[in-house]
N, C-alpha and C positions, 0 to 999 in steps of 0.2 A: 618381735613386738612384744612387750609386757606392759602393764600395768599395774600402778601403785595405786592401792585402793585406800586414799585416807578417809574415803567414807567408813573407813570399820574402826576410825580411831576412837569414837564417841557418840553414844547414840543423840545426845543434842548440841553438844559443841562439835560438829561433824566438821570432816576436813581439815581445808587450810583455814577455818576459822580460829581455832585455840592458837596455830602457832602464828599468826598475824595477829592475835590480841598478849600474847603471852609476856612481851617486854611493855606495852602498855599498862596492863595489870602491875607489873613490876614497879614500873615508875610511878603510876598512881599511887601504891603504898609506901613506896620510899619517899613520896612526897607529901604525905601527910594529908591526902585527899580523901574525903569522907566517902565521895561520889565519882562516878566516870560516866561521861555522856558520848554519845555518839550520834549518828545522821544514819537512815534508809529509807527504804520504800514498805509498802503495806506487807509485802510478802518477804521482807529481809532476812536471810540468814544470818548475817551481822549482827543484828539487834538480838534476836532470840540467842545467841552465843554469846552476848554481851552482858545482856541481862542474867542468863545462869552463871556466869564466870565472874561476873563481880560478886553475887548472891554468895555465890562459894568462898569467895575471899574477903565476905565481909564489909563489903563498899555498897551503895547504894547505888542505884542506875538510872540514867534519862536518856528517853529516845525521841529526837525531833525527826519525825515521819514526814514522809512526801506523801502528803495526805490533806483531805480536811474535815476538819471536827464534824461529826454528825453522820459520815459515812459510815456502812458496817464497818465492824471490826474484824480485820481476817482473822483465820487462826493462827497465823503467825503472830501479828501483834497480841491477840488473848494469851497466846504461850508466854511472849515476854514481859506482861503484866501479869501473869500468874509467876511468874519469878521475880517479880516485885518492881519492874521498871515502870517509871512515871512517862507516859508519853506526853507530847508536845506537838501539835500539827502544825506545819509550816507551808501549807498547800501546796499545789501541783503548780503554778505558774512561776512562782516566782522563786522556788526552793533553795536552786544555788545561789542565790544572789543575798537570802534572808540567811543560807547556812555560812556563808563566807563571811557575811557581816557577824555574825556570832562567835566564829574563831577567831577574828581578829578583835572583837570586843574583850574576849575572855583570853587572851595570852596570858593576863598576870592574876589569873583567877586562882586561887590557893586551896578551897574547899573542892572544887568541882574540878576534875582534870577530862579533857576534850579530847577525843578521837575523832579525825576526819573519818569520812564515807568509807567503809570498806576495809578501815585498817591503813587506809595510805599515808604513807611517812616513813621515817626512817626505822622507825620503832618495829613497824609493820614489815616491813621489807627485811631487817635482823633477823625478826621472828621468822619470816618465810623462808629465808635460806637454812634456817636449821631443818625443814622439810628434808630435805637430802643429806645434810651433815649428820642428822641422829639415825636416819633410814641405812645411810652407810656405815655408820659405825656396828649398827646390827649387824647387816650383811656383808660386813668384811671387804669395801674397796668395791660392792658391787656396781655402784654407781659409776665409775671408770670405764667399764664397760660398752656404755651406751655412746653413740656417736649423736643420736637427737633425742630430746625431750619434747612432748608436745603438752600445752597447758591451756586451758581458756583465760581470757583477760578481759576484767570489767575494770578496775581500779589501775591493774599494772603491777599492783602491790607484791603477789606471789611471784608474777614470773621475774620482777626486779630482783626479790631474794633469791630466787633459784639461779639468775642469772650470775648472783655474786656469790654462788659455793659452787658452778660447774669448773671444768677444768678447761684450759686453751684448746683442746681437741674438740670440746663438744659445741654443739648450737643448740639453741632453744627457738623454738617455733610456737608463736603467741596466737590464738584464735580471739580475736576482740567479739565480742557478743552485744557489745554497741553500733549502731549505726551511724555512719559519717562522724567517727571517732578520729578526726584527722590529728591530734594533739595527744593520743596516747603514747605514740612513741617519744614524745619530748618528754612526758610525765615518767616513764621508765627510767629514762635518761637521767633524770634528776636525781633516782636513788641507787643507780647502781656504781658500782666502786671503779671499775672498770671500761671508759668511754667506747673501747672497740671491741666490747664483748661482740661476740657472734650468736645475733641473734634475727627474726624476721617475723613480723606480724602479716597474716594472710587474711584480709579483710572482708574476703567475699561468703561467710558463713554465718552471718550474723542473722539470718531466716528473717529478716525485717526489722531488727532493730532489739533493744533489750527486753527481757521478758515475753518476746513475741515469736511464735512459731508459726510450721507451716506442717500442711499434711503430711510431705516428704519426711520430714524432721520428725513426726509422731510417728508414720509407718515405720521409719528405721529405729526408735526407740523400741517399740513395739518388739521387731524381729530382734535387735541386739539383745534385749530380756529373754526372749524365748530360747535365745543360742547361749546365752553366757549365765543368764541370771545375775548380770551386774547390773540394777538400777540407774538409772541417769533423771536429767532434770532438764526441763523444755529450757531454762537460763542459761546455763554453763555448758555441763558434762555432755549432755543429748548435743549441743553444738559440735562439742570438741570430737566425740567421737563419729559424727556424721562427717566430720570436715577430714578425717582420717582414711575413713573409709572411701570418699571420695579423691583423695590426694592417692590411695594406692590402686584405684581405678586408673587413674592418670600417671603410674609410676611416677611419682613426684620423689619418694624416697630412693636413693641410690641400691642397687643391687648390693645382697648382702651388710646394708647397713642395719644395728644394730636399736630399734625404736623404744623408749619410754613414754607410755600415755598417763598422765597424771589425771587419776579421779579427785576432782578438788571437794569430794562430798557434798550434802545440802540439796535435800530434796524439795523443800518447802515451798518451791515454784510451782510445782505439781498440782497443789492445793486450789490454784485458780483456777484447773479445768474440771469439767463436768468429770461426775463420776462414771468410769466405765470407758473413757478414753483411753486409758492407760492400762496394760495389763498387768501390772503390779503397785 
């Protein structure tokens, strides 16, 4: 079992975020947009990465936030503001409806290029596929030695992109971090090139839902850090590595199989925890 450390790529645009954004940024520039906009929660890795990447590429940025105006500014949102992002608060109760209405109403926008939440879409999946193809180019066909890959699933964009990059003998296991996310399989199918690709979603490791955690997960994350010095977050990677540990205990993986676990980066979610809860 190996770990692909995408968290080492960049200190701000951590992990899979750059990959999912790269072709959106390119498309925004090619369409002569002056601004790029997207959606996210108050601890969104995606909005921070978008704000920084937009600034680096001479674009203005706007973030539509799943929060209410007047609520305390989280460290993540303050970071996005510091990189020049304008924030618009859509509230919590009707966020999805308001997001979809904005996306539908702005399809013909020319000055502002809109990106769906988490980078979901064909550009995002295209970028996510280069997580594996770029790394494979560096390590010389090493990707093909693995029969199983494991990753976190939020919007499903990263998983869809990697499904498009693997070989027929390989399987991807996704760990959804949202509770009761029955539609995620269909949303992944919308983005993959091979409808018969070998992937599986394991829905029992969400720890209560998006950004929710448990005492068992926190205990595991601290033990994992003590043993490996690999930092994880409560939203995505902590759940993935915890799931892998449970799968190993249950003899889920076939004997002699070779497994690659994707560390998709981003530790912003840990900022919601009290100081001292984690050892790192």
